[in-house]
C-alpha positions in Angstrom: 0.0 0.0 0.0 1.6 3.2 -1.1 0.6 6.8 -1.8 -1.2 7.3 1.5 -2.0 10.8 2.7 -1.0 11.7 6.2 -4.6 11.6 7.3 -5.1 8.1 5.8 -1.9 6.8 7.4 -3.1 8.1 10.8 -6.4 6.3 10.3 -4.7 3.1 9.4 -2.4 3.4 12.4 -5.3 3.9 14.8 -7.0 0.8 13.6 -4.2 -1.7 13.6 -3.1 -3.5 16.7 0.6 -4.0 15.6 1.0 -0.2 15.6 1.4 1.4 19.0 2.1 4.9 18.0 3.1 7.4 15.4 5.2 10.6 15.5 6.0 13.3 13.0 9.6 14.5 12.8 11.6 16.7 10.4 10.3 20.2 9.5 6.6 19.4 10.1 7.4 17.9 13.5 9.1 21.1 14.5 6.8 23.4 12.5 10.0 24.7 10.8 9.7 26.4 7.4 6.6 24.4 6.5 4.6 25.3 3.4 2.1 23.6 1.1 4.9 21.7 -0.6 6.4 20.3 2.6 6.3 16.5 2.9 5.6 14.5 6.0 8.4 12.6 7.7 6.5 10.0 9.8 7.8 7.2 12.1 5.4 4.4 12.8 6.1 2.7 16.1 5.4 -1.0 16.0 4.6 -3.3 18.9 7.6 -5.5 18.3 10.2 -6.3 15.7 8.5 -9.5 14.5 6.1 -7.5 12.4 8.7 -5.2 10.9 9.3 -7.0 7.6 5.7 -7.3 6.8 5.0 -3.7 7.7 7.9 -2.4 5.6 6.8 -4.4 2.6 3.3 -3.0 2.9 4.5 0.6 3.7 7.9 0.9 2.0 9.9 4.0 2.5 9.8 6.2 -0.6 12.1 9.1 -0.9 10.3 12.1 -2.3 6.9 10.9 -1.5 4.4 13.2 0.1 4.5 10.9 3.2 7.9 9.3 3.9 7.3 6.4 6.3 10.0 4.8 8.5 9.3 2.2 11.2 10.8 1.4 14.6 9.8 -0.2 17.9 9.5 1.3 21.4 12.4 -0.8 22.5 14.6 0.4 19.7 13.7 4.0 20.5 14.6 3.5 24.1 18.1 2.3 23.1 19.0 4.8 20.3 22.7 5.6 20.9 23.7 7.6 17.9 23.5 11.3 18.6 22.5 12.0 15.0 19.7 9.5 15.2 18.5 10.9 18.5 18.2 14.4 17.1 16.1 13.1 14.3 13.3 12.4 16.8 14.1 15.3 19.2 11.1 17.5 19.6 9.0 15.3 17.3 5.3 15.6 17.5 3.7 12.4 18.8 0.3 12.3 17.1 -0.8 8.8 18.2 0.2 7.1 21.4 -1.4 3.8 22.5 1.2 3.3 25.3 -0.4 5.4 28.0 2.2 8.1 27.5 5.3 5.9 27.4 6.0 6.7 23.7 5.8 10.4 24.3 8.1 10.1 27.3 10.7 8.1 25.3 10.6 10.6 22.4 11.0 13.5 24.7 14.2 12.0 26.2 15.8 11.8 22.7 16.9 15.4 22.8 19.3 14.4 25.6 22.5 12.4 25.3 22.3 8.7 26.0 22.3 8.0 29.7 25.8 8.1 31.2 27.5 9.3 28.0 27.8 13.1 28.7 31.3 13.2 30.2 32.9 11.1 27.4 31.1 13.2 24.7 32.2 16.5 26.3 35.8 15.3 26.6 36.0 14.1 23.0 34.3 17.1 21.5 36.2 19.7 23.6 39.5 18.2 22.7 38.6 18.1 19.0 37.4 21.7 19.2 40.7 22.9 20.8 42.7 20.8 18.3 41.1 22.4 15.3 41.2 25.9 16.8 44.9 25.5 17.6 45.6 24.4 14.0 43.7 27.3 12.5 45.3 29.9 14.7 48.8 28.4 14.4 48.8 28.0 10.7 46.1 30.5 9.5 44.0 27.8 7.9 40.3 28.6 7.4 39.4 25.0 6.8 40.5 24.1 10.3 38.4 27.0 11.7 35.4 25.6 9.8 36.1 22.1 11.1 36.3 23.5 14.7 32.6 24.6 14.6 31.0 21.1 14.7 33.2 20.2 17.7 32.4 23.5 19.4 28.6 23.0 18.9 28.8 19.4 20.1 30.7 20.6 23.2 28.2 23.4 23.9 25.2 21.2 23.7 26.8 18.2 25.5 27.7 20.4 28.4 23.9 20.9 28.7 23.5 17.1 28.3 21.8 17.6 24.9 22.6 16.3 21.5 23.8 18.7 18.9 21.1 19.8 16.5 21.4 19.4 12.7 22.9 22.5 11.1 19.6 23.7 9.5 17.9 23.6 12.9 20.6 25.3 14.9 18.9 28.7 15.1 15.5 27.1 15.6 16.9 25.1 18.5 18.5 28.1 20.2 15.3 30.1 19.9 12.8 27.4 20.9 14.9 25.4 23.4 17.4 28.0 24.7 20.8 27.2 26.2 21.9 29.2 29.2 24.6 31.8 28.3 24.2 31.1 24.5 21.8 33.6 23.1 21.3 33.1 19.3 21.9 36.8 18.7 25.4 36.3 20.2 26.4 32.8 19.1 25.3 32.8 15.5 27.2 36.0 14.5 30.2 34.7 16.4 30.2 31.4 14.4 29.9 33.4 11.2 33.1 35.2 12.1 34.8 31.9 13.0 33.8 30.5 9.6 36.0 33.0 7.8 38.9 32.2 10.0 38.9 35.5 12.0 41.4 35.0 14.8 39.6 37.4 17.2 36.4 35.4 16.8 38.2 32.2 17.5 39.7 33.6 20.7 36.3 34.9 21.7 34.7 31.5 21.2 37.4 29.8 23.2 37.0 32.4 26.0 33.2 31.6 26.1 33.6 27.8 26.1 36.6 27.6 28.5 34.9 28.8 31.7 31.8 26.7 31.1 33.9 23.6 30.5 36.0 24.3 33.7 32.9 24.9 35.8 31.5 21.5 34.6 34.7 19.7 35.6 36.6 19.5 32.3 39.5 21.8 33.1 42.0 18.9 32.7 41.1 18.6 29.0 41.9 22.3 28.5 45.1 22.1 30.6 46.4 19.3 28.5 46.9 22.0 25.8 49.5 23.9 28.0 51.6 25.9 27.4 49.3 27.3 24.8 46.1 27.9 26.7 46.9 31.6 27.3 47.7 32.0 23.6 44.3 30.3 22.7 42.6 32.9 24.9 44.3 35.6 22.8 46.9 36.6 25.4 50.1 37.0 23.5 51.6 35.5 20.4 52.4 31.9 19.7 55.6 30.6 21.0 57.2 27.3 19.9 57.6 25.0 22.9 
């Protein structure tokens, strides 16, 4: 069965016992830049994996269709580990829930990092950010400045125990789900300056991230970059060790 409208899919989902819920993700799920041409990204939540093959044959995913359908199970949602995959469902709109609210609770948790992973994510992202910033400042390479930004954003959101949003949703995320100390009117222009390799902007960003990371207990990651930490802050020129 293909070519269903969203309303028809919702009716089918409500009537079938093997379907326990349905949520809308993507632009429609976040009410982001939606117009009459926007498609529907819909995840159908199945009772268990045993019915997956039959469901996917009946409702195959079709890129470019008005309704693009993917399937999962509640257990699979509970155990999503990929940060990229977690953000796909973050802030999604649950439009059918036959689980007495459990599906809505699980989906709501997907904007956060997997349980127990925060420290490791911050350490990896923070070190990567400093490495790329160091290289850009040391050698004047804009590409390294550009590559520092994904690490910086992952660090910023991980410090708040949240997954980094996709690039197109960054401003939306900052405005609809604000981060303490990171107003979009400040962060977004600063990132624009980092993108062109502006040294002052790179120092400014480092000086914003460093105190937050230290307060959260990650000062040792920063200190591992001595004797260049003061230079990364913009205090003095680079000196060969």
